[in-house]
C-alpha positions as protocol buffer text, in pm:
chain_id: "A"
residue {
  index: 1
  type: MET
  ca { x: 2432 y: -871 z: 3138 }
}
residue {
  index: 2
  type: ASP
  ca { x: 2471 y: -1107 z: 2815 }
}
residue {
  index: 3
  type: CYS
  ca { x: 2103 y: -1194 z: 2844 }
}
residue {
  index: 4
  type: ILE
  ca { x: 1992 y: -841 z: 2847 }
}
residue {
  index: 5
  type: LYS
  ca { x: 2207 y: -758 z: 2520 }
}
residue {
  index: 6
  type: LYS
  ca { x: 2067 y: -1046 z: 2337 }
}
residue {
  index: 7
  type: ALA
  ca { x: 1708 y: -946 z: 2420 }
}
residue {
  index: 8
  type: ILE
  ca { x: 1783 y: -598 z: 2309 }
}
residue {
  index: 9
  type: LYS
  ca { x: 1940 y: -708 z: 1997 }
}
residue {
  index: 10
  type: ILE
  ca { x: 1642 y: -945 z: 1923 }
}
residue {
  index: 11
  type: ILE
  ca { x: 1414 y: -662 z: 1983 }
}
residue {
  index: 12
  type: ALA
  ca { x: 1585 y: -441 z: 1767 }
}
residue {
  index: 13
  type: ILE
  ca { x: 1606 y: -713 z: 1469 }
}
residue {
  index: 14
  type: VAL
  ca { x: 1215 y: -759 z: 1503 }
}
residue {
  index: 15
  type: GLY
  ca { x: 1169 y: -386 z: 1480 }
}
residue {
  index: 16
  type: GLY
  ca { x: 1377 y: -343 z: 1200 }
}
residue {
  index: 17
  type: ILE
  ca { x: 1182 y: -608 z: 1016 }
}
residue {
  index: 18
  type: ALA
  ca { x: 841 y: -455 z: 1124 }
}
residue {
  index: 19
  type: ALA
  ca { x: 964 y: -133 z: 995 }
}
residue {
  index: 20
  type: ALA
  ca { x: 1067 y: -249 z: 670 }
}
residue {
  index: 21
  type: CYS
  ca { x: 729 y: -433 z: 642 }
}
residue {
  index: 22
  type: ALA
  ca { x: 562 y: -97 z: 710 }
}
residue {
  index: 23
  type: CYS
  ca { x: 757 y: 82 z: 438 }
}
residue {
  index: 24
  type: VAL
  ca { x: 655 y: -180 z: 187 }
}
residue {
  index: 25
  type: TYR
  ca { x: 283 y: -182 z: 288 }
}
residue {
  index: 26
  type: PHE
  ca { x: 245 y: 207 z: 269 }
}
residue {
  index: 27
  type: ALA
  ca { x: 457 y: 208 z: -86 }
}
residue {
  index: 28
  type: VAL
  ca { x: 211 y: -82 z: -220 }
}
residue {
  index: 29
  type: LYS
  ca { x: -75 y: 122 z: -93 }
}
residue {
  index: 30
  type: LYS
  ca { x: 16 y: 446 z: -238 }
}
residue {
  index: 31
  type: PHE
  ca { x: 101 y: 274 z: -558 }
}
residue {
  index: 32
  type: LEU
  ca { x: -232 y: 104 z: -574 }
}
residue {
  index: 33
  type: GLU
  ca { x: -421 y: 429 z: -499 }
}
residue {
  index: 34
  type: LYS
  ca { x: -236 y: 613 z: -761 }
}
residue {
  index: 35
  type: LYS
  ca { x: -317 y: 343 z: -1021 }
}
residue {
  index: 36
  type: ASN
  ca { x: -685 y: 326 z: -923 }
}
residue {
  index: 37
  type: ALA
  ca { x: -702 y: 716 z: -933 }
}
residue {
  index: 38
  type: ASP
  ca { x: -572 y: 697 z: -1295 }
}
residue {
  index: 39
  type: ALA
  ca { x: -835 y: 447 z: -1398 }
}
residue {
  index: 40
  type: ASP
  ca { x: -1127 y: 633 z: -1238 }
}
residue {
  index: 41
  type: SER
  ca { x: -1050 y: 962 z: -1406 }
}
residue {
  index: 42
  type: GLU
  ca { x: -1268 y: 1151 z: -1653 }
}
residue {
  index: 43
  type: GLU
  ca { x: -998 y: 1100 z: -1921 }
}
residue {
  index: 44
  type: ASN
  ca { x: -1046 y: 735 z: -1957 }
}
residue {
  index: 45
  type: TYR
  ca { x: -1434 y: 754 z: -1947 }
}
residue {
  index: 46
  type: VAL
  ca { x: -1597 y: 621 z: -2234 }
}
residue {
  index: 47
  type: SER
  ca { x: -1976 y: 681 z: -2260 }
}
residue {
  index: 48
  type: CYS
  ca { x: -2206 y: 401 z: -2390 }
}
residue {
  index: 49
  type: SER
  ca { x: -2526 y: 493 z: -2551 }
}
residue {
  index: 50
  type: CYS
  ca { x: -2698 y: 172 z: -2468 }
}
residue {
  index: 51
  type: CYS
  ca { x: -2634 y: 229 z: -2078 }
}
residue {
  index: 52
  type: GLU
  ca { x: -2760 y: 596 z: -2114 }
}
residue {
  index: 53
  type: ALA
  ca { x: -3088 y: 457 z: -2297 }
}
residue {
  index: 54
  type: ALA
  ca { x: -3127 y: 231 z: -2011 }
}
residue {
  index: 55
  type: ASN
  ca { x: -3173 y: 508 z: -1770 }
}
């Protein structure tokens, strides 16, 4: 019986660590998507006449 309790505790600890890693991953992913969206917005666009002449 002690062996089963230890196994369940180990599984719970590994599951908790995996959940924490998933939370950090999704938080970083959301932050980077928001940061990249701000960088690609029209407000930050600066036209360059040299690039327009090449087209």
